[in-house]
C-alpha positions in Angstrom: 105.9 38.2 69.2 105.5 41.5 67.4 107.7 44.3 68.7 105.7 47.2 70.1 105.7 50.3 68.0 107.8 53.2 69.2 109.3 56.4 67.7 112.6 54.5 67.1 111.2 51.6 65.1 108.6 53.5 63.0 109.2 53.7 59.3 111.0 56.9 58.2 107.8 58.5 56.8 105.9 57.7 60.0 108.8 59.0 62.2 108.6 62.3 60.3 104.8 62.5 60.9 105.4 61.6 64.6 108.0 64.4 64.9 105.6 66.9 63.3 102.9 65.9 65.6 105.2 66.4 68.6 106.2 69.9 67.3 102.5 70.8 66.6 101.6 69.6 70.1 104.4 71.8 71.6 103.2 74.8 69.6 99.7 74.1 70.8 100.8 74.1 74.4 102.8 77.3 73.8 99.8 79.0 72.2 97.6 77.9 75.2 100.1 79.4 77.6 100.2 82.7 75.7 96.4 82.8 75.7 96.3 82.2 79.4 98.9 84.9 80.0 96.9 87.4 77.8 93.7 86.6 79.7 95.5 87.1 83.0 96.7 90.5 81.8 93.3 91.6 80.7 91.8 90.5 84.0 94.2 92.8 85.7 93.1 95.7 83.5 96.1 95.6 81.1 96.0 95.6 77.4 98.0 96.5 74.3 96.5 99.9 73.7 93.1 101.0 74.9 91.7 99.1 77.9 89.0 96.6 77.1 86.8 98.1 79.8 86.5 101.9 80.3 87.5 102.8 83.8 88.6 105.7 85.9 90.8 105.7 89.0 90.1 108.0 92.0 92.4 108.6 94.9 90.4 108.6 98.2 91.3 110.8 101.2 89.6 109.2 104.2 88.9 111.4 107.2 91.8 111.7 109.6 91.8 108.8 112.1 93.2 108.7 115.6 96.6 107.0 115.7 96.3 103.3 116.2 97.5 101.6 119.3 100.1 98.8 119.2 97.5 96.6 120.7 95.9 94.6 117.9 92.5 94.9 119.5 92.8 98.7 119.4 93.4 98.6 115.7 90.0 97.1 114.9 88.2 100.4 115.0 90.6 101.7 112.4 89.9 98.9 110.0 86.2 99.1 110.7 86.2 102.9 110.0 87.9 102.3 106.6 85.3 99.6 105.7 82.5 101.9 106.5 84.1 104.7 104.5 84.6 102.5 101.5 81.0 101.2 101.6 79.8 104.8 101.8 81.8 105.9 98.8 80.6 102.9 96.8 77.0 103.7 97.7 77.6 107.3 96.7 78.9 106.3 93.2 75.8 104.2 92.5 73.3 106.5 94.2 70.4 107.7 92.0 71.3 111.3 92.6 74.9 110.8 91.4 73.8 108.8 88.3 71.0 111.2 87.3 73.5 114.1 87.7 75.9 112.2 85.4 73.3 111.4 82.8 72.2 115.1 82.7 75.7 116.3 81.8 76.0 117.9 78.3 76.5 115.3 75.6 75.7 112.2 77.8 72.0 111.9 77.0 72.8 111.9 73.3 75.1 108.9 73.5 73.8 105.8 71.7 74.9 103.7 74.7 72.4 105.7 76.8 69.6 106.0 74.2 69.5 102.3 73.8 68.4 101.9 77.4 64.7 102.1 78.4 65.7 103.2 81.9 69.2 104.7 81.7 69.6 105.3 85.4 68.6 101.7 86.4 70.8 100.3 83.7 73.8 102.4 84.7 73.4 101.4 88.4 73.5 97.7 87.5 76.3 98.0 84.9 78.7 100.2 86.9 81.4 98.3 88.8 83.2 99.8 91.8 86.4 98.3 93.3 89.0 99.3 95.8 92.7 98.8 95.2 95.6 98.0 97.5 95.1 99.7 100.8 91.6 100.8 99.6 92.6 104.4 99.1 92.2 104.0 95.3 88.7 103.4 93.8 88.2 102.0 90.3 85.0 102.9 88.6 84.3 100.9 85.4 81.4 100.1 83.0 81.1 96.4 82.9 81.5 95.0 79.4 82.0 98.3 77.7 85.3 99.9 76.6 84.6 102.3 73.7 84.7 106.1 73.6 81.1 106.5 74.6 81.6 104.2 77.7 84.7 106.3 78.6 82.6 109.5 78.4 79.9 108.0 80.6 82.4 106.7 83.2 84.0 110.1 83.4 80.6 111.7 83.8 79.9 109.4 86.7 83.3 110.1 88.3 82.7 113.9 88.1 79.3 113.6 89.6 80.6 111.4 92.4 83.3 114.0 93.2 80.7 116.7 93.5 78.4 114.6 95.7 81.3 113.3 97.8 82.6 116.8 98.5 79.1 118.0 99.5 78.5 114.9 101.7 81.9 115.2 103.3 81.5 118.8 104.2 78.1 118.3 105.7 79.3 115.4 107.8 82.5 117.2 109.0 80.5 120.3 109.8 78.1 118.2 112.0 81.1 116.6 113.6 82.7 120.0 114.4 79.4 121.2 116.0 79.1 118.1 118.1 82.8 118.3 119.3 82.4 122.0 120.1 79.3 121.3 122.3 81.3 118.7 124.2 84.2 121.1 124.5 81.9 123.8 125.9 80.5 121.4 128.5 84.0 120.4 129.7 85.0 124.1 130.0 81.9 124.8 132.1 82.6 121.7 134.3 86.2 122.8 134.8 85.0 126.3 135.8 82.5 125.0 138.4 85.2 122.8 140.0 87.7 125.6 140.0 85.2 128.0 141.6 84.4 125.4 144.3 88.1 124.9 144.9 88.6 128.6 145.3 85.8 128.8 147.9 87.3 125.9 149.8 90.7 127.6 149.9 89.2 130.9 151.2 87.2 129.1 153.9 90.2 127.1 155.0 88.5 123.8 154.3 90.7 120.6 154.3 93.5 120.4 151.8 92.5 116.9 150.8 89.3 118.2 149.0 91.4 120.9 147.2 93.9 118.3 146.0 91.1 116.1 144.7 89.6 119.1 142.9 92.9 119.9 141.3 93.3 116.3 140.1 89.8 116.3 138.6 90.5 119.6 136.8 93.7 118.1 135.4 91.8 115.1 134.0 89.1 117.3 132.5 91.8 119.6 131.0 93.4 116.6 129.4 90.1 115.6 127.8 89.5 119.2 126.7 93.0 119.3 125.0 92.1 116.0 123.2 88.8 117.5 121.9 90.6 120.7 120.8 93.1 118.6 118.8 90.3 116.6 117.2 88.5 119.8 116.2 91.7 121.0 114.5 92.0 117.7 112.7 88.4 118.0 111.4 89.0 121.5 110.2 92.1 120.2 108.3 89.8 117.6 106.7 87.4 120.3 105.6 90.2 121.8 103.6 91.1 118.5 101.9 89.1 117.2 99.0 87.6 113.8 99.9 88.7 112.4 96.5 90.6 113.3 93.3 90.7 111.7 89.9 94.2 110.3 89.1 93.1 108.7 85.8 90.2 109.5 83.5 88.6 106.7 81.5 90.1 106.6 78.0 93.4 108.1 79.1 96.7 106.2 78.4 97.6 104.1 81.4 101.2 105.2 81.3 103.1 105.4 84.5 100.0 105.9 86.6 98.9 102.3 86.4 102.3 101.1 87.7 101.7 103.1 90.9 98.3 101.6 91.6 98.3 98.4 93.8 96.3 95.3 92.8 92.7 94.9 93.7 92.0 94.0 97.3 88.2 94.2 97.6 85.1 95.1 95.6 
């Protein structure tokens, strides 16, 4: 019976070819591993030099939220509020007003990337990509499939337009909130005054002390609600003095140490 062929009983010339094949196979696997690693790095937004896709990073400053309770159920409104805030910011980035404002900026209309589009605003809306990183306080705006200088200029124009629109929208919303809270505050004050006057009348007419005690307890509860409204109004005024968003990296800038501080993508 013929002995099966193996690396040990091959002729010398064949053994050399077999060894070369093994080395080549090992190099091939190593090359594949390198390619997979590079692809992973690129998918995370890293590159050796200029990013493949032009993108800007914006730090978001969500409105001040009430402190969360230790109860897990009480923390749901907090998460829901952040979700609503992020959806609102994403919608603001891709809103036609924001995009038209970006396209109207000096030098943007002349870009070949824009001139090549029959409907620049519609194209920009479908090409822009908005993602939220880490705890969703960093927003990444990019132009899908484009990473050259023109794409960076366009992304920065969109980011600048978004900041202007976000500031205007935030101020309008916070101003409406202040007015609503102040109306509630005024109604509580009027209610406290009515109860206090009624309690004073009762004390002068020697009416039973039980009614007076109930009035004082009601006033204490209303005063507690009034203090809460006052604190909320002060918080909203503080939000009015804080920009809703700030750019922490413009498209085309060197990533440097900024990228290391930005958490990985959590949602889009």
